C-alpha positions as CSV (number, residue, x, y, z in Angstrom):
1,M,0.3,0.1,0.1
2,R,1.0,3.6,-0.6
3,F,0.8,6.1,1.9
4,R,1.2,9.8,3.4
5,L,1.4,10.6,6.1
6,D,0.4,14.5,7.4
7,E,2.0,16.4,9.8
8,S,0.1,16.0,12.6
9,T,0.3,12.0,12.4
10,D,3.6,11.1,14.2
11,V,6.9,10.7,11.7
12,R,6.8,6.5,13.8
13,V,4.6,5.6,11.9
14,A,6.3,5.8,8.7
15,H,8.5,3.1,10.4
16,Y,5.8,1.1,11.0
17,L,4.6,1.0,7.8
18,S,7.8,0.4,6.0
19,S,8.6,-2.6,7.9
20,L,5.2,-4.0,6.9
21,G,6.2,-3.3,3.3
22,D,5.0,-0.4,3.1
23,E,4.9,2.9,0.6
24,V,5.9,5.7,2.6
25,K,6.5,10.1,1.8
26,V,6.0,12.5,4.7
27,V,5.3,15.8,4.5
28,A,7.6,16.5,7.2
29,W,10.9,15.1,5.2
30,D,9.7,15.9,1.8
31,Y,9.3,19.8,2.2
32,Q,10.8,22.0,4.5
33,Q,7.9,24.4,5.3
34,A,4.4,23.2,6.4
35,L,1.8,22.6,3.5
36,P,-2.1,24.0,3.8
37,D,-4.1,20.8,3.9
38,H,-5.8,21.5,1.0
39,Q,-2.2,21.3,-1.1
40,V,-1.5,17.9,0.8
41,L,-4.6,16.5,-0.2
42,S,-4.2,17.3,-3.6
43,L,-0.4,15.9,-3.2
44,A,-1.9,12.7,-1.6
45,Y,-4.5,12.8,-4.3
46,Q,-2.4,12.7,-7.1
47,E,0.4,10.6,-6.1
48,Q,-2.4,7.6,-5.1
49,R,-1.8,7.7,-1.1
50,I,-4.0,7.1,1.3
51,L,-3.3,10.2,3.9
52,L,-2.9,9.7,7.7
53,T,-3.9,12.7,9.7
54,N,-5.5,13.8,13.2
55,D,-6.2,16.9,11.6
56,K,-10.3,16.6,11.1
57,D,-10.1,19.8,9.2
58,F,-9.5,17.5,6.1
59,G,-13.3,16.3,6.5
60,E,-15.2,20.2,5.7
61,L,-12.3,20.1,2.5
62,I,-13.7,16.7,1.6
63,F,-17.4,16.7,1.9
64,V,-17.6,20.2,2.3
65,R,-15.7,21.5,0.3
66,G,-15.7,18.9,-2.2
67,Q,-12.1,18.4,-2.3
68,P,-10.7,14.6,-4.3
69,F,-9.1,12.3,-2.3
70,F,-7.5,9.1,-2.7
71,G,-8.3,7.6,0.3
72,V,-7.9,9.3,4.7
73,I,-7.8,8.3,8.1
74,L,-8.9,10.4,10.3
75,F,-7.5,9.4,14.1
76,R,-8.9,10.7,16.6
77,L,-7.1,8.9,19.3
78,G,-7.4,11.8,22.2
79,S,-3.3,10.5,22.7
80,L,-0.7,11.2,21.3
81,E,1.3,8.1,22.3
82,L,2.6,5.6,19.4
83,A,1.7,2.8,20.9
84,P,-2.5,3.1,20.7
85,L,-1.9,4.5,17.2
86,V,0.2,2.2,15.8
87,S,-2.0,-0.5,17.7
88,R,-5.7,1.2,16.0
89,L,-3.8,1.1,12.5
90,S,-3.0,-2.7,12.1
91,Y,-6.2,-2.6,13.1
92,V,-7.9,-0.8,10.5
93,L,-5.2,-2.2,7.8
94,E,-6.0,-5.8,8.7
95,H,-10.1,-5.4,9.2
96,H,-10.8,-2.2,6.7
97,S,-8.5,-3.3,3.8
98,D,-10.9,-2.7,1.8
99,Q,-12.3,0.3,2.6
100,L,-9.1,2.3,2.5
101,Q,-10.3,4.4,0.0
102,Q,-12.6,5.6,1.9
103,F,-12.5,8.6,4.7
104,L,-11.9,6.5,7.9
105,V,-12.3,8.1,11.1
106,V,-10.5,6.0,14.6
107,T,-11.2,6.0,17.8
108,P,-10.7,4.1,20.7
109,Q,-13.7,1.9,20.5
110,R,-14.6,2.0,16.4
111,V,-13.7,2.7,13.1
112,R,-16.2,4.6,11.3
113,V,-16.3,4.8,7.2
114,R,-17.7,7.5,5.9
115,T,-18.0,6.7,1.6
116,R,-17.6,9.2,-1.3
């Protein structure tokens, strides 16, 4: 799978995904200055990468403004700890692999899939 990590997502997630054999690009590694959210979303769409983020503004860009996207995983975990993030991501990859090109909202208790 191909992923793009937003600046709001712990970059150590890139190492985890790479260890699984996935191809990962990280906004913070590829660009010296911060990119606006609409550019991050556009970049992920052009590259056909699933965007991982903690920033709920991407929902507005997609569902209110109609910006195209390839797939988004939005983490709403309430914690910045790496272990819960990796655990929930692992769950998503295992149980929702057929829905990764949708908009997934991941909380500690559930995964909500918002269709296009």
